[in-house]
DODOSE-181349 format. One record per residue: x negated, y, z negated of N, C-alpha, C in turn. Coordinates in steps of 0.1 Angstrom, whole numbers, plus 5000, padded with zeros to 4 digits. Layout:
N
XYZXYZXYZ/...
//
This chain:
641
499149905003499849995002499250114998/499250235007498550375013499750465002/498550534995498950654984498050774985/497750844997497450984992495450965002/496050855008495050765013493950705008/494250655007494150524996494350404996/494050304995494750155001495550144979/496250094979496950064963496449904962/496149894960495549714950497149664952/497649724945499549674939500449734943/501549734946502549794944503149794932/503049934929503649994913504650084912/505150094925506650184930507250204917/508150054914508750064899507750104889/506850094889506350184869506550324873/506050354886506050494882507450514883/508450454887510150474885510350454875/509650314864510550294845509350404836/508050474844507550644840508550724839/509750754850510350854851511450824847/511850694843512750654830512850734814/511350684818511050684800511050834795/510650904806509751014801511651114797/512851074811513851124808515051094799/514850964793514950944781514650974767/513051014771512451154759512951234755/513051314770513451404768515751434765/516651344769517351374765517751304754/516451254748516651234731516351374725/515251414723514951514724515751674727/516551664735517151764737518951784737/518951654735520651714735520751594718/522351544716522151584704523551424702/522251334696522451164701523051084682/523651034684523950954676523350904661/522251004657520850944650521150824633/521050714636520750594632519550574626/519850484619518350404615517650304635/518350304637518650194646518050244660/518250404653517950534668516550574669/516150534652514550644651513750484657/514250344657514050234663513150254679/514250244681514350334701513850464707/514250504696513150674697511850604697/511150524689509050514691509250424702/510050294706510350264717510050354731/511050444726510650504738509650584742/508750654738507550694737506650554734/506850414730505450374734506050294748/507250254754506850224768506650334778/506450454773505950554782504350554783/503650514771502550464773502050394785/503050294775502450164784503050134799/503650184801503450234819502850314825/502250474814500850464821499650414822/499750344812498650254810498550134821/499550094823499350014834499650094854/500250184853499450234865498050294863/497950354852496450394849495350244853/495550094845494850044855494450024869/495950014874495450014886494650054896/494450234886494050274892492450314894/492050254887490350244885490450124894/491549994897491249894905491349944920/491750044922492650064941491750214939/491150354929490850464934489250454931/489250404919487450364915486950244911/486950174924486149984923484950034918/484250124917483250124908483050154897/483950174889484050214876483450124867/482650144853482350114847483249964838/482749864836483949714833484649794821/483749864813484249894801485849964797/485250064811486750114807488350084816/488249954823489349894829489349794813/488449714815488949714796489749754788/489049884788489349924769490650014774/491450064785492350074794493449884790/492549784793493249674797493449634772/493249704767493149644753493849784749/494549834752495349954747496949944756/496949824764497449814772498249704767/497949624762498049444752498749554741/497949594729498049684719499949734716/500049844730501149884732501949754734/502149724745502949574747503549514731/502649454724503149404710503149524705/503449664706504449754694505749704699/505649754713506749814725507649594721/507549504719507549364722508049384706/507449424698507849424682508849494672/509149664681510249704680511349694690/511249614700512649574710513049454696/512349394694512549274685513349324675/512649454668513149534654514949574655/514649624670516149694671517149594672/517049504681517749414683517749344670/517249294655517649244647518549334637/518249484638518449554632520149604637/520549544650522049554660523149494650/522349344646522649204641522849154628/522749304621522049284607523449424601/523649324586524649444579523149594571/521949514573520949554565520349654580/520249784572519149864579518149854581/517449824572515649824570515549714574/514549674577513449514582513449414573/513849354572514249214567512049134571/512949054561511248954557510748864568/512048854577512248764591511148904602/511748934601511849064608510549104608/510149164599508149154597507949024602/507548934593506848834600506648744610/508348744624508148744638506948874648/507348924640506649084651505749044646/504548994629503548964627502648824639/503848784639503248614643503248654660/503848744661504148744683502548884679/502648924674500449004676499948874678/499848824664499048734659499048614675/500148574676500148484691499148554701/499448634702499148724716497848764718/497548784704495448814707495448684710/495548564701494748464701495048424713/495948424721495948354734495548484743/494948614743494448674750492948634750/492448644743490848574737490548444733/492148324748491548194744491048234759/492948254768492848314786491848364787/490848464778489648554783488648494786/488548424777487248334771487348224782/488048124783488648064794489148134812/488848264817488848334823490048284833/490748264820492148304833493048414828/492648484823492748664823491648754821/491748854829490848914837491549074833/490749134817491949244813491149384819/490549344828490249474835491249514852/491749344853493049304865494249374861/494949494865496549504861497249394868/497649324876498249204877498249074870/496549034860496248924860496948944845/496449094841497349104824499249084825/499449184831501449164839501749034837/500448964840500948794840501048764833/499948784822499948724806501048784797/501248894799502248954791503548934793/503848924807504948844809505448744804/504448604809504548494803504748484785/504048584782504148544765505548634765/506048754770507248804766508548704772/508048654777509548534781509748444770/508948384766508548354752509148394744/508848504738508948594725510648584728/511248624745512648684743513548554742/513048374739513548284737513548304724/512148334716512248314700513448394697/513648504703515148614697516148594696/516248484709517748424711517648314702/516948234694516948174687517348204673/516048324668516248364656517548404653/517748544664518748684668520048594667/520448514674521548504685522748414674/521448364660522348284647523148384641/523048504641523548634636524548674645/525048624661525648674669527048674662/527448604654529248624647529148694638/528748714633528848814622528748984629/528649034644528349084647528949204656/529449334661530349354668530549304684/531449334692531449284701530449344710/530649464706530049534721528349474717/527449474711526749444703526749284713/527249194705527049074713526949054727/528149164736527949164751526449264758/525849334747525149394752523449264749/524049154741522649054738522949014755/524448934751523948854762524048854779/524049044779523349094793522049054793/521649164779520149214777519049044778/519348944776518448894773518248824786/519548784794519048654808518948764816/518748894818518148984830516348994819/516449004811515148984805514048884809/514848774806514348614811513748654826/514648704832515148724852513848764851/513648914850512249004852511048994849/510848904834509548864827509048734840/510348644841509648534847509548564861/510048634867509648674888508248774881/507848904871507048874871506048824864/506048724862504548624857504248524872/504748514881504748474893504748564908/504548674902504548804922503248774918/502748794924501348804934500948954939/502049044941501849214945502449274938/503449224937504449364930504249354914/504449524905504249494887505449574890/506149504885507449554881507949544864/506249544856507149444838507449594828/507549684835508249824831509749814831/510449724839511449684842512449614831/511549534825511749454814511549524800/511349644804511849674787512749874795/512149954803513150084804514750034807/515149944814516549894817516949904800/516649804793517549794784517249894770/516149924770516050084762517050154766/517050194781518450284782519550244783/520150124786521250084783521650054767/520850074758521050074742520750214739/520250274750521050384744521950484746/522450474760523350474765524850514759/524850294752525950264750525950284728/524650344724525050314714524450444708/523950544714523250714708524050794718/524650744727524350874738526350854738/527050824737528150714735529050714722/530450694723530750634715530550584706/529850444710530150274700529250294690/529450264678528650224662528350064669/527250084662526349964670526749854652/527349894648527549804635528749754637/529949874632531349834635532149804647/531149794661531449804674532649914680/533249994669533550134666533750184677/534250304683534650374691534550544687/534350634690534950784684535950834687/536450944682537750964686538351074697/536951054702536851114719537451004726/536950904725537250774735538650714731/538650764714540250724712541450734724/540750884721541950994724542550894744/540750914750541350874761541450764765/541750694756542250484754543650534751/544250634742545650624741546150704759/545450814761545550854772546450794784/545150644784545350544794546450474793/547150444778547850394776549150464780/549450544770550350624774551850654788/549950714796550250714808550650524816/549850474811550450304818551850244821/552150124825552950094824553049964813/552349874810552049764804552749844781/553249764778553649764766552049744752/551949824748550849834738551549844724/550649794713550449824699549149904695/549350014687548150094676549150114667/547850074664547950084645546750144643/547350264634545850344629546350344618/544750324606545150254592544350334584/544150394577543250474561543350384552/542050444548541850314537541250404527/542650484517542050584507540750584498/540550444493539950444483537950424488/538050444506536750424507536050554509/536950664506535950794506535450814487/536650684479536050774469535050634461/535050574471534050474475533150484472/532650564481531050594489530950644475/531050764469530350774458530550674441/531450574442531450484434530150434434/530450334446529350214449527850304460/528650394467527250434473526850414486/526550454495526550474511526750304508/525450224508525250094511527349974514/527450014500528849954501529749964512/530050114512531450164520530850094528/529850084539529250074549529549904555/529249854543529249684548530749664548/531749764538532849704539533549704553/532849804559534149884571533349784581/531949724581531649614595532449514590/532649434577533649334576535149354581/535649484580536649494583537049514600/536349574608535849604616535449424628/535049414624534549254631535249184627/536549204611537249064616538449114623/539049254624539749244633539249284646/539049294650538049274666538349114669/538349064660537948904668539248814662/540348944669541848874667542248844682/541948884688542348934704540748994710/540048964722539949034728539849204740/541749184729542449294742542049394727/541849404720541749464706540549564709/540749734705540149794703539649894693/538949924683539249944674537750144672/538650194671537950324672538350404656/536950484654536350494642536950754643/538450774635539050904637538150994627/537150924615537251024605536750894597/535950954585535250844572536250714569/537350784563538250644553539950604573/539750654583540850634585540350554605/540750474606540950384619542350364628/541450384644542350314650542450174659/543550134655543250044667544850034680/543949964691544249934705544649834711/545949754717546049664723546649644730/546749664742547949584753548649464749/549949424749550649314742552149264755/552249154753552849104767553949134768/554349104749555849064749556049134733/557049124726557749144716556549104705/557048924711555748794701554648774702/554148894708552748904713552548974702/553349124705552949204696552849144682/554149104677553949064668552948934661/552548864669551148744662550248784661/549948904671548749034671548649094658/550049134653550049244646549049134629/550349084627549748964619548548964615/547948884630546648844629545649004618/546649084629545049214625545649224609/546349204604547049264585546249154580/546249014585545648904574544248974573/543348964585542448994589541849164580/542449234580542349354563542649294555/543149204551543949184538542349054531/541849034543540848924535539449044528/539749154532538649234519539849354510/539949284501540149384494540449394483/538849294479538249354467536949314471/535749404460534449414466534049514454/532949424447532249484444533549434426/533349534417534349604407535849604409/535849704423536849774428537649734441/538949724439539749684452540049834461/540149754474540449864481542049804488/542949924494543649884500543549934511/544949894520544850024532546250064532/546350194544547850234545547550254563/548650174566549150154582549650194586/550150244598551250234606550950214621/552050154624552050044640552750134647/552450154662553450234668553550134680/554550174689554950034700555150154709/555250134726556050174734556850234729/557350404732558350454732558750574740/559950554747559950664760560150774753/559450864758559350984750558451034746/557250994742556050994736555050984752/555451064757554451094772552851234771/552451234758551551294755550551254743/549051244740548651274727549251334717/549251514717550051554706551251494703/552351474707553751394701553651214699/552551214700551651014695551051074683/550151204683549751194670550551264659/551651284665552451404658553651244655/553651124660554750994653553751024645/552550974648552350884634552350994623/551751124627552151204606553551194604/554251174611555551204602556251084602/555550894606555550764606554950784589/553750814587552850834576553550824558/554650954566555051004550556350884552/556050764553557350684550556350604537/554850574542554350514532554450564517/554750484505554650474500553350574488/552950564477552250664470551850544462/551750404461551550284453549950254460/549450244452547950154455547950034461/548249984470548449894478548649884488/548349804498547849804509549749754521/550049874529550849844537550749884549/552149834557551849864574552849864575/553650064576554850094586555150024597/555949974603556149884616557250044621/556650124630558250184637559150214646/560250234638561550114641561850254655/563150184656563750274669564750404658/565450304646565750484643565350544637/563650494631562550594625562150714636/562350684652561750754660562550784665/564750754662565150884668565051004657/564451004644564651094637563651164641/562251114643561151204645561551264659/561851244674562551284685563451424675/564451374663565151544666564151674656/562951634650562451684648561351714654/560851654670560151724677560851804684/562451824688563051894691562752024685/563252014673563452154663561552214664/560552114661559252164662558952254677/559552174684559052224704560152364702/561752384695561752514699561152624693/561152574678560152664670559152694674/558252624678557152704693557652764697/558252734707558752824718558752964712/559952964706559753074697558853174694/557953124686557053204681555753234692/555753144708555053244715555653354727/557253254722557353374732557253554725/558153564712558153634705558953734713/560253704717561353754716562553794706/562453964704563154014691565053964692/565053904702566153864702566653734707/565653684702566153504710566953464702/568353384716569253344712569853264703/568353164704568353034692568053054680/567753184679567953194662569153214660/569753214656571453234652571453344634/572253414636572253474621573753504613/573953394608575553394595575053494588/575653464577576353564561577053534559/577353514545577853454529578653644524/579653614523579953744517579753724501/579253844497579453864483580453904473/580953854461582253884457581753994447/582554124447582054184434582554144427/582754184412583754094398584454294397/583154344398583754524388585054574398/584654514405585354624423586254524429/585954364422586854304430587354304442/586254284449586354304466584554264469/584154224480583454194488582554274490/580854364482580654474488578754454493/578754334497577454264497577854114509/576954044516576853944520575253934523/575253774521573653724523573353654540/572353724543572553654555572253534556/571953414563571653304565571353224581/570053214583569653184591569953014595/570053004615570852824618570152904631/569652744638568552814647569252684656/569952684667570252664676568552554684/569352414686568052364689569052244699/569652254716570252174721571652204721/572352094717573852154715574052104696/572652134688573052104677572552234673/573052264663573252384647572752334640/571252374635570352294627570152414614/570352354599570552414586568752444583/569152544575567352574571566452504560/567352394555566452254551565652184560/566152194577565452144583564452174592/564652304594563352394599562452474590/562752524579562252624576560352604570/560552494564559052404562558152394571/558752374580557852324589558052424596/559152534601558352704609556852704602/556952734586555952794578554252734583/554552544586553452474587552752554601/553352524611552952584626553352714625/553152814620552852944623554252994629/555252974623556953054636557853154623/557553154609558553224599558453294604/557353404599557353534604558253594618/557953524626558853544644560153514639/560253414633562253364627562653524619/561653574608562153724597562353784610/561553834617561553964623562453934631/563453854637564153824651565253814637/566253774631566253794619566753894616/565953994609566454144603566454144616/566354214635566454294637568154254641/568654134639570154044643570754144637/570854184616570654214607570854374606/569954394611570054594615571454594630/571654524640572254504645573654534640/573954454629575254414624575054504615/574254584608574454674597575254804606/574254844612574654984625575754944628/576754804632578054844634578854894626/578054804612579654804600579254974598/578555014594578055114591578955234599/579755214610580155344614581655314611/582455234606583555224600583455134586/582855144581583255014565582455014556/582655014543582355064531581154924527/580154914523579854794521578354884507/577454764505576454814498575354744504/575654634509573954584518574054464523/573454404530573154284534571354224529/571154104526570454044521569653944533/568453984534567553874538566253784531/567053664533565453574528564253564538/563053604527562153614533560653544526/559753484534559053344534557953404523/557353254510556753304504555053394512/554753294520553953284533553553504529/554953494537555053644545554453754538/555153774522554553854515553453844512/552553724516551153754511550053814516/550953864527550153934538551054094535/549154204534549254324526550054374538/550354364555550354434565552354384566/552454354556553954254559554954394555/554954494552555654604549556154694561/554554714566554954784583555754684593/555454604588555554544602557354564602/558254494591559154494588559854654591/559754764577560054884580559754954597/559154914605558754964617560754884623/560654834623562454704625562954804618/563354844610564354914604564255074609/563255084613563255234617563855234629/563555174639563755174655565455114651/566055084643566955034647567855174644/567755294632567855404626569755404617/569255234610570255214597569455304583/570455294577570155294563569555214553/568355244552567155134546567955094527/569155134524569355084512570354984519/570954944533571554864531571554714537/569854674536568754564539568554544527/568654494523567454374514567254314515/565754224501565354114508565054044494/565553894498565353824486564153724485/563553684476562353614475562653564463/561453464464562053364450560253364442/560253354428559253404420558753314425/558653214429557553134433556653164443/556753234452556653344461555153394460/555453394446553953544442552753464440/552553354434551853234430550453384429/549253274434548153334433547953474438/548853524450548253634457549353744452/550353704436550653814431550754014437/549554014435548854164438549354194454/549554124463549654114479551354124480/551954024471552954074469553754144468/553054234452554054374445553454404452/552454464462551654614467552854604477/553154534485554554504501555854564495/556154504482557354514467557454684470/556954734469556454834460556755014473/555654884484555754994496557355034503/557954894504558754864510560454924499/560754904489561055024474560855134476/559655174478559855304480559955464497/560655254509560555344518563055314515/563755284500564455254499565155144496/564155004499564854854505564254804488/565254744485566154664470565554544473/565354494463565054324465565754254450/566154124458566454054449566053934446/565953884434564853774425565453614432/565453544437566453414444565553314434/566553174434566353054425566353124408/566653204406566153234392566053114386/565653044373565652984368565852784374/564952804385564652674392563452624387/562452704380561452674374561152794366/559052754362558452844351559052974355/559453044343559653214347559353284343/558753404351557353504340558253604340/559353634327559553734326559453854326/557653884317557053984322557153994336/556553954345555853974356558053994366/558853924362560454034364561054084361/560454174354560754294348559854394357/558554334356557354454357557454504374/558254354385558654394397559354454402/560054544411561154634416561954524422/562654374410563554334413565154414411/566054424417567154544414568454414410/568354324420569154234413568954084412/569354004399568453824390569453754399/569353634409570453554414570153454409/570853444396570953254392571153164396/570053054403570452934413571652874408/572352744413573352724410573552624400/572252594395571952494386572052474374/571552664375572052704358573852714354/574452694363575952704361576352584359/575852494366576752404366576152294355/574652374349574252264332574552364322/574952424324575452534315576852534305/577552444315579352414319579952334307/578252214311578552104304577652084289/576352174290575352174277575352344268/575752304257575752434248574752504246/572952384251572152454248571852594262/571852484268571752554283573052654290/573952674281575252804283574152884272/574452844262573252954252571853054261/571052944271570453024275570753074288/571553084296572453134304572753284298/573653274288574453394282572853474277/572253474272571253524266570353594276/569953484285569253554295570153684304/571453624306572153734313572053884306/572653884291572353994291570954064285/570253974281568654064279568154114296/568854034309568754104325569354214323/570654244314571054334323570754474313/570654444303569754564293568454654300/568254544305567054624316567554694329/568454674333569154744342568954664352/569554554352569754384368570554414364/571154404383571954314381572054174384/573154084380573053924374574053904392/573753804397574253724400574253564406/575153494406575453344399575553274422/575053184424574853124436576352994434/576852944440577152814440578852774433/579452874433580752864422581452854437/582052734433582952644444584152634439/584352644423585552634414586952724409/587852684408587952814393587852804387/587552704379586752724366585052754363/584852694375583052784378582852954377/584452964385584353114384585153174375/585853164365585953224348584753184342/583953104344582553034337581753214338/582053214350580653314353581053464352/582153484355582653634351582653614337/582853524328582953564310581753554307/580653514315579353484310578953684314/579753704322579053924326578153894339/578553804344577853804360578453934369/577854004374578554104380578954084396/578054014405578353904413578553764415/579253734421579253544427579753524437/578753464446578153364456579053234456/579553194464580253034470581653094472/581452904477582652874491584352854482/584052934467585952974461586153074468/585253164472585553294477585153344497/583953304499583653324511583153184514/583353134531581853014534580853104546/579753104547579053154558580053144571/579553254580580353224594579353324596/579253354610578953434619578553564615/578053654619577353794610578453864610/579353854626579853974632581353974625/581453874618583053814611582953904597/581754014595582254054585583054184576/583054234594583854334589585154294583/585854184584586754094587586954114567/585754154557585654114544585554234537/584154314541584254444542585154544537/585554594530586954724530586654884541/587354914545587254984559587155134550/586355254554586755334548587855434544/587455534535589055564538589755714546/588555724547588655834561588755784571/588755674574589055624589590355574597/
//
């Protein structure tokens, strides 16, 4: 082979390619962010060694091709370094394979012994071959034949030693091992019989690259055989878009995070290895993914319902097998999801999982919740609400027709007429009207609650403006979320809506609960004072439902205290509670607070409320919630109209 005017004694183009591959692999290891484990450290060292071995092979050939009259000592030195490099490289590859197939991340005694034994055999054999004239350390092909023969024997020894541990390894490691060994043997045996070509570098360049791609640059964990969440999302997308039925199980091991600190990293890792390897042996179609420290996902296509049940039972049996380790008990909480019409994207699938996991008990025991049709129907109902709220949040339409404004008139004991009303929000979702208890907490979670409040305030202002033209009333209240009053700029936003409407500020009041103050009391009080200065009155809602700080209630600018119906019902049957209600009403009225009680539905409850000194009464006994436009039928008309 000609090269730059010189004739190469041997064809080493493959070694050039392997040198380039080793160099590129080193570049990726240094300038990307691979998953660094103990096995990665070995692989990194092996790649550097392989680069040196390939360069020594090229250099050895160069002495013979370009400088045939070079002193024999120089090729001999290069050959000796090549032998040493190959020994180190073979030992590192063996150690790497041993690490992949063992739960122990450190060298076993057998690994160290085998590497040392291989080194002794290599150099004794090299000495014997040199003395008998069968090895010429100055000749690249002679040395390549020699190490290829010993390398093939070492590979067979690796099969014998490591192969016994295959049943305790992850599926992906077993697969890579079964690919690596035949390929390695084929290359080494071919090299041993080649008279012209030198391609020994293929025996380590290809495996090292494949190992890096499989276990460090890509999502596979070499010990558990699991893949990362990015691979999970890809797999789930394919299952969702495909036509075959499937099962997806997402299992959490709540105690594993705790065990990490109690038993140490070694224990939790070994438990996870055991769990994953048990589960993946259930069926070849099962694939496992690690979502975070203690949450794993399992996917599998299934032929039918019977196949799904069989696989699910087998997976549960496999997980049950690790209930105890050390002095501590481990348990799992799992959700199994099958194909449902309507789950057509990842967001909806994860939402279904989140919805279903709430059905799991809080008991410290293993359980798997199987999502049924009835549960899925409830989930879809909630999803429609969520999607409606998200669209309302994103559209920012202050006149959004899906936010319905109802109102419940409130009876004044003193005037024996309706003077105020509480606005009540409803949500139109398709052809269904949804009550607040079904969507308020969800709106808070997804950040839509303030948009709902702004829409309600705008609609209340429109109703108030219509009522101001000919009716005599005190005002209409609006419920405000706890989260909103924690924003110190809330008052400016709400007052701007009031100002734009052109109504009298005193005709709009806000209801907040004492619990809304929480740790953000200063921010809540700041907003209340700013709005109170602008003529806005405040109602304290749900008084009596929890711990109440009387000093805080009296300090804040609450004009009306709204007793929860639970105090009313309890006070009518319990003398102690009756005494508390009576005392609290008297104390608060002495502080110039207006008393309002809600939930009055019967004549008996009405008489009790009046006798205890309540100023206003709200409940079905007097009026039911209805569209806010109908308030004109409850509020008296002005005398001059």
